[in-house]
C-alpha positions as CSV (number, residue, x, y, z in Angstrom):
1,M,10.3,-3.6,19.8
2,K,6.8,-4.5,18.7
3,D,6.0,-8.3,18.7
4,R,5.8,-9.1,15.0
5,T,4.1,-12.4,15.7
6,E,1.2,-10.5,17.4
7,Y,1.0,-8.1,14.4
8,F,0.8,-10.9,11.7
9,E,-1.8,-12.7,13.7
10,S,-4.0,-9.6,13.7
11,E,-6.6,-8.9,11.0
12,E,-4.4,-6.3,9.4
13,G,-1.3,-8.5,9.5
14,R,-3.2,-11.4,7.9
15,A,-4.5,-9.1,5.2
16,L,-1.0,-7.9,4.5
17,T,0.4,-11.4,4.3
18,K,-2.4,-12.5,1.9
19,S,-1.7,-9.5,-0.3
20,I,2.0,-10.2,-0.4
21,M,1.4,-13.9,-1.2
22,A,-1.1,-13.1,-3.9
23,S,1.3,-10.5,-5.5
24,L,4.2,-12.9,-5.3
25,T,2.3,-15.8,-6.8
26,R,1.0,-13.7,-9.7
27,S,4.5,-12.4,-10.3
28,V,6.2,-15.7,-10.6
29,I,3.3,-17.1,-12.8
30,R,3.5,-14.1,-15.1
31,K,7.3,-14.4,-15.4
32,G,7.0,-18.1,-16.3
33,F,8.9,-19.3,-13.3
34,I,6.2,-21.6,-12.2
35,D,3.3,-23.2,-14.1
36,P,-0.1,-23.4,-12.4
37,V,-1.5,-26.0,-14.9
38,G,-2.7,-29.1,-13.1
39,K,-2.1,-27.6,-9.6
40,T,-4.5,-26.2,-7.0
41,R,-4.3,-22.7,-5.8
42,E,-2.7,-23.9,-2.6
43,Q,-0.1,-26.0,-4.4
44,T,0.7,-23.0,-6.7
45,E,1.1,-20.6,-3.8
46,W,3.4,-23.1,-2.0
47,E,5.5,-23.5,-5.1
48,A,5.7,-19.7,-5.4
49,G,6.9,-19.4,-1.8
50,R,9.5,-22.1,-2.3
51,F,10.7,-20.4,-5.5
52,F,11.1,-17.1,-3.5
53,L,13.0,-18.8,-0.7
54,E,15.4,-20.6,-3.0
55,H,16.0,-17.5,-5.1
56,K,16.7,-15.5,-2.0
57,K,19.1,-18.2,-0.7
58,D,21.0,-18.1,-4.0
59,R,21.2,-14.3,-4.2
60,G,21.3,-13.4,-0.5
61,S,18.6,-10.8,-1.0
62,I,15.7,-10.1,-3.3
63,G,13.5,-7.2,-4.1
64,L,9.8,-7.6,-3.9
65,V,7.5,-5.1,-5.5
66,I,3.8,-5.1,-4.5
67,D,1.5,-4.5,-7.4
68,H,-0.8,-1.6,-6.7
69,T,-2.6,-1.6,-10.0
70,D,-5.7,-2.9,-8.4
71,D,-5.6,0.0,-5.9
72,V,-5.4,2.5,-8.7
73,L,-8.4,1.0,-10.4
74,R,-10.4,1.1,-7.1
75,K,-9.6,4.8,-6.8
76,A,-10.7,5.5,-10.3
77,R,-14.0,3.8,-9.5
78,E,-14.4,5.7,-6.2
79,F,-14.0,9.0,-8.1
80,R,-16.4,7.8,-10.8
81,D,-19.1,6.8,-8.3
82,S,-18.8,10.2,-6.5
83,G,-19.2,12.1,-9.8
84,E,-15.6,13.4,-9.8
85,W,-15.2,12.7,-13.5
86,D,-11.8,14.3,-14.2
87,Y,-10.1,12.6,-11.2
88,S,-11.6,9.3,-12.3
89,I,-10.2,9.7,-15.8
90,V,-6.7,10.5,-14.3
91,F,-6.7,7.3,-12.3
92,Y,-8.1,5.2,-15.2
93,A,-5.3,6.6,-17.3
94,I,-2.7,5.6,-14.6
95,F,-4.3,2.1,-14.5
96,L,-4.1,1.7,-18.2
97,E,-0.5,2.7,-18.5
98,H,0.5,0.6,-15.5
99,W,-1.3,-2.4,-17.0
100,C,0.5,-2.0,-20.3
101,N,3.9,-1.6,-18.6
102,G,3.3,-4.7,-16.5
103,F,2.1,-6.7,-19.5
104,I,5.0,-5.8,-21.7
105,L,7.6,-6.5,-19.0
106,D,6.1,-9.9,-18.1
107,A,5.4,-11.0,-21.6
108,E,8.8,-10.3,-23.0
109,D,11.5,-12.9,-22.4
110,D,14.2,-10.2,-22.4
111,E,13.3,-7.5,-19.9
112,V,16.3,-5.3,-20.9
113,A,15.0,-5.3,-24.5
114,A,11.5,-4.5,-23.3
115,R,12.4,-1.4,-21.3
116,P,13.0,0.9,-24.3
117,L,9.3,0.3,-25.3
118,L,8.2,1.5,-21.8
119,R,10.4,4.6,-22.1
120,H,9.8,5.7,-25.7
121,K,6.4,4.5,-26.7
122,S,3.2,6.5,-25.9
123,P,0.6,4.8,-23.6
124,V,-1.7,4.1,-26.6
125,E,1.2,2.6,-28.5
126,K,2.0,0.4,-25.5
127,L,-1.6,-0.7,-25.3
128,Q,-1.5,-1.7,-29.0
129,I,1.7,-3.6,-28.5
130,S,0.3,-5.5,-25.5
131,W,-2.9,-6.4,-27.3
132,R,-1.1,-7.6,-30.5
133,K,1.2,-9.7,-28.3
134,A,-1.7,-11.4,-26.5
135,E,-4.3,-11.6,-29.3
136,E,-2.1,-11.7,-32.4
137,A,-4.4,-9.1,-33.9
138,P,-4.7,-5.3,-33.8
139,L,-6.5,-3.6,-31.0
140,P,-10.2,-3.2,-32.1
141,P,-11.0,0.3,-33.3
142,D,-13.7,0.9,-30.6
143,L,-11.3,0.1,-27.8
144,L,-8.5,2.1,-29.4
145,A,-10.8,5.1,-29.6
146,V,-11.7,4.8,-25.9
147,A,-8.1,4.5,-24.9
148,R,-7.1,7.6,-26.9
149,A,-10.0,9.6,-25.4
150,V,-8.9,8.6,-21.8
151,F,-5.3,9.8,-22.3
152,E,-6.4,12.9,-24.2
153,R,-8.8,13.9,-21.4
154,R,-6.1,13.1,-18.8
155,N,-3.7,15.4,-20.5
156,E,-6.3,18.2,-20.9
157,F,-7.0,18.0,-17.2
158,V,-3.5,17.8,-15.8
159,H,-2.3,20.6,-18.1
160,Y,-5.4,22.8,-17.5
161,K,-6.5,22.6,-21.2
162,F,-10.2,22.7,-20.4
163,P,-12.6,23.3,-23.3
164,T,-14.2,26.7,-23.1
165,E,-17.9,27.0,-22.4
166,P,-20.2,28.7,-25.0
167,D,-20.7,32.4,-24.4
168,E,-24.5,32.0,-24.5
169,G,-26.9,29.6,-22.9
170,V,-26.8,27.5,-19.8
171,P,-24.5,24.4,-19.7
172,D,-26.5,21.2,-20.1
173,I,-25.4,19.7,-16.7
174,E,-27.7,16.7,-17.0
175,G,-26.6,16.0,-20.5
176,D,-23.0,16.3,-19.5
177,T,-23.6,13.8,-16.6
178,N,-25.2,11.3,-18.9
179,R,-22.3,11.6,-21.4
180,E,-19.8,11.1,-18.6
181,I,-21.6,8.0,-17.3
182,A,-21.7,6.6,-20.9
183,F,-18.1,7.3,-21.5
184,L,-16.9,5.8,-18.2
185,A,-19.0,2.7,-18.9
186,S,-17.0,2.4,-22.2
187,V,-13.8,2.7,-20.2
188,E,-14.9,0.0,-17.8
189,D,-15.6,-2.2,-20.9
190,L,-12.0,-1.6,-22.0
191,V,-10.7,-2.5,-18.5
192,S,-12.8,-5.7,-18.5
193,R,-11.4,-6.7,-21.9
194,L,-7.9,-6.1,-20.8
195,H,-8.4,-8.3,-17.7
196,E,-9.8,-11.1,-19.9
197,V,-6.7,-10.8,-22.2
198,E,-4.4,-10.9,-19.1
199,D,-6.3,-13.8,-17.5
200,T,-6.0,-15.9,-20.7
201,Y,-2.4,-15.0,-21.6
202,F,-0.8,-15.5,-18.1
203,Y,-3.2,-17.5,-16.0
204,Q,-5.1,-19.9,-18.3
205,G,-8.4,-18.4,-17.1
206,R,-7.6,-18.8,-13.4
207,A,-6.6,-15.2,-12.4
208,A,-9.3,-15.0,-9.8
209,E,-7.8,-17.9,-7.8
210,F,-4.5,-16.0,-7.4
211,G,-6.0,-12.6,-6.4
212,D,-8.7,-11.2,-8.7
213,R,-7.0,-8.4,-10.7
214,S,-10.3,-6.9,-11.8
215,G,-12.2,-6.6,-8.5
216,Q,-15.9,-5.5,-8.8
217,P,-16.7,-2.7,-11.1
218,G,-19.4,-1.5,-8.7
219,P,-22.6,0.3,-9.6
220,A,-22.6,3.0,-12.2
221,P,-23.3,6.5,-10.9
222,S,-26.8,6.3,-12.2
223,E,-27.4,3.1,-10.1
224,R,-26.3,4.5,-6.8
225,E,-28.7,5.0,-3.9
226,P,-29.9,8.6,-3.6
227,D,-28.2,10.7,-1.0
């Protein structure tokens, strides 16, 4: 049997431990089990670990789900930066729906009551519900339009509903590229706004201390070094 101590002392093991601890801390903060106000990051993480151990002792076992929303967003950006627009849109759509599902589940006191929203509402409706819950105002029209466009394009791609090219003329490849870059920049703006909302609602502006959800947007395709 492999020595687990040796593994967790390795770079890979330390990274895994850090990821699990960050996910656990975010989860218990979002659920309202602990309050980070007036505490350092280390104090908050220690309290999160203590909560986990006490909860496990009471129940005998506990399920822990690692949040991979950040990984989905990184994948969307990788496809964006390599010019694979359609795949980028698919992963941005996955991110948006995961974000909404997580927000609704964590913001609602009654998880059982929240689940019908996840099952029966469209992604755009869930985004509107999340925004209104956090901001006590409707989702701004510009962000709503971007969200709708993301999910419409995702559906067109995965269901092979591609727009037909005109019969005459040469496709404007450069123009298409510029439009894609501009559109994906607007998607990144939506993502940034959602992270700001999440940071304020759950973390009192301290999300980066407990594992930055947003990561780095990275250079836009037009800003990349030439091959």
